[in-house]
Every structure is written in C-alpha cells, then in structure tokens.
C-alpha positions as CSV (number, residue, x, y, z in Angstrom):
1,M,15.6,8.4,33.7
2,Q,12.3,8.8,35.8
3,E,10.0,8.8,32.9
4,F,9.3,6.9,29.4
5,F,9.1,9.7,27.5
6,D,9.9,13.8,28.2
7,W,9.7,16.4,25.7
8,A,13.5,16.2,24.6
9,M,13.0,12.3,23.5
10,L,9.8,13.2,21.8
11,G,11.8,16.0,19.6
12,T,14.3,13.3,18.5
13,Y,13.5,11.9,15.4
14,A,13.6,8.2,17.2
15,G,11.0,9.6,19.9
16,A,8.7,10.5,17.5
17,V,8.5,7.6,14.9
18,L,7.9,5.8,18.3
19,C,5.4,8.0,20.0
20,T,3.3,8.1,16.7
21,G,3.8,4.7,15.7
22,L,2.4,4.2,19.3
23,V,-0.8,6.4,18.9
24,T,-1.6,5.7,15.8
25,Q,-1.7,2.0,16.5
26,L,-3.5,2.5,19.5
27,T,-6.1,5.2,18.2
28,K,-6.8,4.4,14.5
29,G,-10.0,2.4,15.4
30,L,-11.7,5.0,17.4
31,G,-15.0,6.6,16.9
32,F,-14.8,9.4,14.2
33,I,-10.7,8.6,13.7
34,D,-11.9,5.5,12.0
35,R,-13.2,7.5,9.0
36,I,-9.5,9.0,8.6
37,P,-6.9,7.6,6.6
38,T,-4.5,5.8,8.4
39,R,-1.3,7.3,6.5
40,L,-3.3,11.3,7.2
41,W,-4.0,10.5,10.8
42,S,-0.3,9.1,11.6
43,Y,0.8,12.5,9.4
44,L,-1.6,14.5,11.7
45,V,-0.2,12.7,15.2
46,A,3.4,13.5,13.9
47,L,2.6,16.6,13.5
48,A,0.9,16.9,17.1
49,V,3.8,15.7,18.4
50,L,6.8,17.7,16.7
51,V,4.8,20.6,17.3
52,A,4.3,20.3,21.0
53,A,7.8,19.1,21.7
54,A,8.8,22.3,19.5
55,F,6.6,24.5,22.3
56,A,7.9,22.6,25.2
57,A,11.8,23.3,24.3
58,G,10.5,27.0,23.6
59,Q,11.6,26.9,19.8
60,A,8.4,27.6,18.4
61,S,8.9,30.3,16.0
62,W,7.3,30.3,12.5
63,S,10.1,28.5,10.8
64,N,10.4,25.8,13.4
65,L,6.7,25.3,13.1
66,A,7.1,25.1,9.3
67,L,9.8,22.3,9.4
68,C,7.9,20.3,11.6
69,A,5.5,20.0,8.9
70,V,7.8,18.8,6.8
71,N,9.7,16.6,9.6
72,A,6.1,15.5,10.5
73,V,6.0,14.0,6.7
74,V,9.1,11.4,7.5
75,V,8.3,10.7,10.7
76,A,4.9,9.5,9.8
77,L,6.3,7.5,7.1
78,A,9.2,6.2,9.4
79,A,6.7,5.0,11.7
80,Q,4.1,3.1,8.8
81,G,7.1,1.7,7.8
82,G,8.0,0.2,11.2
83,Y,4.5,-0.8,11.6
84,A,4.8,-2.7,8.5
85,V,7.9,-4.4,9.2
86,A,6.4,-5.5,12.7
87,A,3.4,-6.5,11.1
88,G,5.0,-8.8,8.6
89,G,3.7,-7.0,5.6
90,V,6.9,-6.0,3.7
91,R,7.7,-7.9,0.3
92,T,11.2,-8.1,-0.8
93,G,10.1,-8.9,-4.4
94,K,11.1,-12.6,-4.5
C-alpha cells in the first residue's frame, strides 16, 4: 500500500468512519466550526467524505448521492460512538 487512504478505502464503512472521526476531532474547535454542534459537524464531514468518494469512484448518480445522505448518518453516529468509547465516556448502567 502506497498511501494511508485511497478513494476506494474512503468509500467503505470503516474508512469513512475513521476519516470522519479524525477530521471531526481535529477541526471541531476551529473558527466558525466551533459554533456548529459537534454532531452536526460530524454528519457534514461524513457526508463530504462519502460524496467525494462517490465522485472519485465514478458512482455519483442522484440515487447514490441520496444514499450518501442516509449513510452519512450511520457513519457519523459510528464515529461519535468510537470517540465516546476512546474517551471513556460510555456508561454501562451498573
């Protein structure tokens, strides 16, 4: 593998979650982004990653772009959950 990320990897669930989590955490305190709720920012990052990957793969039809909007919800929630676990903020209820 020559690169850390490539467009094919970013188009997968795992690649999109990892990229979304990293970009969200690195940018959430910057300038105007700081005024956007983190959950919304995470969704917008996930959407941008998925749409860019669809264009790069030549699969940017209207139906695929609509699916990107839905899949971005799943990717953003997974990225947020991964961060919560890594930060130790998940409670087990015990």
